[in-house]
C-alpha positions in Angstrom: 179.3 189.1 111.0 179.8 186.3 108.1 178.5 186.6 104.6 175.8 183.8 105.4 174.7 185.5 108.4 174.7 188.9 106.5 172.6 187.2 103.8 170.2 186.0 106.4 169.9 189.8 107.7 169.3 191.4 104.4 166.8 189.0 103.5 164.5 189.4 106.8 164.6 193.1 106.4 163.5 193.1 102.7 160.2 190.7 104.2 159.5 193.0 106.7 160.3 190.7 109.7 160.0 192.8 112.5 163.8 194.3 114.5 163.2 191.3 117.4 163.1 188.6 114.5 166.0 189.5 112.8 167.9 189.5 115.9 166.6 186.0 117.1 166.9 184.3 113.7 170.4 185.8 112.9 171.5 184.9 117.0 170.4 181.0 116.5 171.5 180.7 112.8 175.0 182.4 113.9 175.1 179.5 116.9 174.2 176.9 114.9 177.1 177.6 112.3 179.9 178.2 114.8 178.8 174.8 116.4 179.5 173.1 113.0 182.6 174.9 111.9 181.3 174.1 108.4 180.7 176.3 105.4 177.2 177.1 104.2 176.8 174.7 101.3 178.5 172.2 103.2 175.6 171.9 106.0 173.1 169.4 106.1 169.8 168.3 107.4 171.7 166.0 110.2 173.6 168.8 111.1 170.9 170.5 112.2 169.1 167.9 113.6 172.1 167.6 115.7 172.4 170.6 117.0 169.0 171.1 117.8 169.1 167.7 119.6 171.9 169.7 122.0 169.7 172.5 123.0 167.1 169.7 125.0 169.6 169.4 127.6 168.7 172.8 129.2 166.6 175.0 126.8 162.7 175.3 127.2 160.6 174.3 124.4 159.5 177.4 123.3 163.3 178.1 122.6 163.8 175.2 120.7 160.8 176.0 118.3 162.1 179.5 117.9 165.9 178.0 116.8 164.5 175.4 114.7 162.1 178.1 112.7 165.7 179.8 112.1 167.4 177.4 110.5 164.6 176.3 108.9 164.1 180.0 107.1 168.2 179.8 106.9 168.6 176.5 104.9 165.6 177.0 102.6 165.8 180.7 102.0 169.3 181.0 102.2 170.9 178.1 101.4 168.1 176.5 99.0 168.1 173.3 100.8 165.4 171.7 102.3 164.6 170.3 105.5 161.2 169.4 105.6 162.4 166.0 107.8 163.1 168.3 111.1 160.4 167.8 113.7 160.2 169.7 117.5 158.0 169.8 120.3 154.8 171.8 120.1 155.0 174.9 121.8 153.9 175.1 125.8 150.4 176.5 125.8 150.1 178.2 129.4 146.4 179.9 130.0 147.7 184.1 130.2 147.8 185.2 134.1 144.5 187.9 134.4 143.9 190.7 136.9 140.3 191.5 138.2 138.8 194.8 137.8 139.5 195.8 140.8 143.5 194.4 140.1 143.5 196.6 137.7 141.9 199.4 139.3 144.6 199.3 142.4 147.3 199.5 140.2 146.1 202.4 138.0 145.0 203.9 141.6 148.8 203.6 143.1 151.3 205.1 140.4 153.5 207.5 141.6 153.3 210.2 138.9 150.8 211.2 136.2 152.7 209.1 133.2 153.0 206.2 135.0 149.4 206.2 135.8 148.2 207.3 132.0 150.4 204.6 130.9 149.2 201.6 132.9 145.7 203.0 131.9 146.3 203.2 128.5 147.7 199.5 128.2 144.5 197.9 129.8 142.5 200.6 128.1 143.6 199.8 124.8 144.7 196.3 124.6 148.1 197.5 122.9 151.6 195.4 123.4 154.0 197.3 125.5 156.2 197.7 122.0 153.3 199.6 120.5 152.9 202.0 124.0 156.3 203.5 123.5 156.2 204.3 119.9 153.1 205.9 120.1 152.8 209.5 119.1 150.5 212.4 119.6 149.4 212.7 116.3 148.0 208.6 116.3 145.4 209.3 118.6 142.0 211.0 117.3 141.0 212.7 120.7 137.2 213.5 119.6 136.3 210.0 118.5 138.8 208.4 121.1 140.5 205.9 118.8 143.8 205.6 117.8 145.8 203.5 115.1 149.1 201.5 115.6 151.4 202.1 112.6 153.2 198.9 111.8 152.4 196.7 114.7 153.3 192.9 115.2 153.8 191.6 111.4 154.0 195.3 110.0 150.0 195.6 110.6 148.4 198.7 110.9 145.2 198.5 113.1 142.7 200.5 115.0 142.2 200.7 118.6 139.8 202.6 121.2 140.4 203.9 124.7 138.1 205.3 127.2 136.4 208.5 127.1 137.8 209.7 130.4 141.5 208.8 129.7 141.1 210.3 126.6 140.4 213.5 128.2 143.3 212.8 130.5 146.1 211.9 127.8 145.2 215.8 126.3 145.3 217.3 129.7 148.8 215.5 130.0 149.6 216.8 126.9 148.9 220.5 127.2 150.8 220.5 130.3 154.0 218.8 128.4 153.4 221.2 125.7 156.2 219.0 123.4 157.3 216.0 122.8 157.7 213.8 119.8 156.1 210.4 121.2 152.9 210.0 123.4 155.6 209.8 126.4 158.9 210.8 126.0 160.3 213.7 124.1 163.4 212.9 120.8 162.9 209.0 121.0 160.8 206.1 122.6 161.1 204.7 125.9 162.1 201.2 126.5 159.8 198.3 126.7 162.3 197.4 129.9 161.5 201.0 131.4 157.2 200.5 131.1 157.8 196.5 132.5 159.8 198.0 135.4 157.1 200.6 136.0 154.4 197.7 136.0 156.3 195.5 138.1 157.1 198.2 140.7 153.1 198.9 140.7 152.8 194.7 141.4 154.7 195.0 144.4 153.8 198.1 145.7 149.7 196.6 145.8 151.2 193.3 147.3 149.3 191.5 144.3 150.6 187.5 144.4 150.3 187.0 140.5 152.7 188.0 138.0 151.9 191.2 136.6 153.4 192.1 133.0 152.3 194.9 130.2 151.1 191.7 128.7 149.4 191.0 131.4 147.1 194.2 131.1 146.7 193.1 127.5 145.2 189.4 128.2 143.0 191.4 131.3 141.5 194.0 128.7 141.0 191.3 126.5 139.4 188.7 128.7 137.3 191.6 130.4 135.9 192.1 127.2 134.6 189.3 126.6 133.2 188.6 130.2 131.1 191.9 128.7 129.6 190.0 125.5 132.2 191.3 123.2 132.2 189.5 119.5 135.4 187.9 119.8 136.0 188.8 116.1 136.1 192.5 117.0 138.4 191.5 120.0 140.6 189.5 117.3 140.9 192.8 115.5 141.5 195.1 118.2 144.2 192.7 119.5 145.7 192.5 116.1 145.8 188.7 115.9 146.0 187.4 112.5 143.9 184.1 113.6 141.0 183.7 115.6 142.5 181.0 116.9 144.8 183.0 118.5 142.3 185.0 120.5 139.9 181.9 121.0 142.6 181.2 124.1 140.7 184.0 126.2 137.2 181.7 125.8 139.4 179.5 128.5 140.5 182.2 130.4 136.7 183.8 131.1 135.5 182.4 134.2 132.4 184.7 135.0 129.9 182.5 133.1 131.8 179.5 134.2 130.9 180.8 138.2 127.2 181.2 137.0 126.7 177.2 136.7 125.1 175.5 139.3 127.6 173.0 140.5 126.0 169.6 140.7 127.1 168.6 144.8 125.1 171.1 145.8 122.0 169.6 144.1 122.3 166.4 146.0 
């Protein structure tokens, strides 16, 4: 690892960036440095533009945006150089896939093991990210009040989440039967997110849904169903851990219950 990459990694960690962000930023900057063959202080804004230009051949807009953010951070914070003239396409905005309540119930009912059923139920009941689910510990949940706390979620922020009464009882029964374990769904170390993703994917195939279904789909469904039930969007923002209300407002475009109630003008002719 080069000195510049080591400096970048240290700076990112000191600022509290997530391990995933540290990995992504160092990956793209390392690729950039190797493509130029230059030492850090020799690099220019044109070098950055030239490298990002090559990515348009086979990379998505989202990948290019991440690469640009990584390189901008490297220039500004490590090299102490400004690269304000770099412009890249805005991130693609796709409406998230959302399941109906019946589809969520079908996934839960078809889980092959108790643990799988509880994990899928918790993803939907809490709206947590899969990375947050696997790091939950039994002491993070207050079973008397049916609430829990995420410690150092995305952006290193703590927040409170809620779970249903029935799930709270099921989790308590599960923990009593298991007796030990550092984490809610594992013993000595967290499950991998890949493990949970495979469980959800297999369930989707078993049920025969034609939609793309991931753990994050259950989070989207949780938020959309709350909105359709009349829950204030600012409360949903807090439950999801969004720093900006603009991020949460995408669910106002996904929710269809109110749209279905509108009388179509053709029917009035």
